[in-house]
C-alpha positions as semicolon CSV with decimal commas, in nm:
position;residue;x (nm);y (nm);z (nm)
1;X;0,000;0,000;0,000
2;X;0,135;0,339;-0,102
3;X;0,125;0,616;0,155
4;X;-0,075;0,919;0,044
5;X;0,109;1,239;-0,039
6;X;-0,031;1,575;0,059
7;X;-0,165;1,798;-0,215
8;X;-0,303;2,070;0,010
9;X;-0,465;2,167;0,337
10;X;-0,801;2,330;0,265
11;X;-0,885;2,548;0,564
12;X;-1,210;2,741;0,572
13;X;-1,111;3,034;0,792
14;X;-1,472;3,153;0,810
15;X;-1,575;2,829;0,977
16;X;-1,271;2,797;1,207
17;X;-1,348;2,916;1,559
18;X;-0,992;2,873;1,684
19;X;-1,064;2,597;1,934
20;X;-0,721;2,437;1,878
21;X;-0,845;2,076;1,868
22;X;-0,675;2,017;1,534
23;X;-0,350;2,167;1,664
24;X;-0,362;1,939;1,968
25;X;-0,420;1,620;1,770
26;X;-0,165;1,681;1,491
27;X;0,116;1,431;1,557
28;X;0,374;1,634;1,362
29;X;0,271;1,982;1,485
30;X;0,195;2,095;1,130
31;X;-0,089;2,320;1,241
32;X;-0,079;2,635;1,454
33;X;-0,319;2,911;1,550
34;X;-0,226;3,249;1,404
35;X;-0,264;3,592;1,564
36;X;-0,635;3,590;1,476
37;X;-0,686;3,251;1,645
38;X;-0,745;3,076;1,313
39;X;-0,567;2,757;1,215
40;X;-0,288;2,765;0,956
41;X;-0,064;2,491;0,817
42;X;0,282;2,618;0,921
43;X;0,477;2,305;0,823
44;X;0,280;2,128;0,546
45;X;0,592;1,939;0,436
46;X;0,577;1,745;0,767
47;X;0,213;1,635;0,720
48;X;0,152;1,259;0,745
49;X;-0,196;1,286;0,587
50;X;-0,340;1,105;0,889
51;X;-0,643;1,337;0,871
52;X;-0,679;1,355;1,249
53;X;-0,729;1,730;1,215
54;X;-1,003;1,679;0,957
55;X;-1,180;1,410;1,161
56;X;-1,159;1,600;1,492
57;X;-1,259;1,948;1,373
58;X;-1,605;2,014;1,519
59;X;-1,673;2,280;1,256
60;X;-1,558;2,081;0,949
61;X;-1,319;2,365;0,869
62;X;-1,026;2,146;0,754
63;X;-0,995;1,913;0,459
64;X;-0,678;1,724;0,367
65;X;-0,643;1,663;-0,006
66;X;-0,403;1,385;-0,106
67;X;-0,274;1,260;-0,439
68;X;-0,474;0,936;-0,396
69;X;-0,805;1,124;-0,393
70;X;-0,750;1,265;-0,740
71;X;-0,709;0,924;-0,904
């Protein structure tokens, strides 16, 4: 099985309430809250595409797009 490769983090900043759940669950600390308390992907190159942030976000504000999803 081939590991998925990240294409992009889709973050809907209008939906993000800055709760930090995604930041807490990210095993590689890819995500951070910015000065406006909105999530940003600071280190996308470290992303494992585990989608914990996407699954845990209570506001559905994050989507992880991988190369496998476009096939």
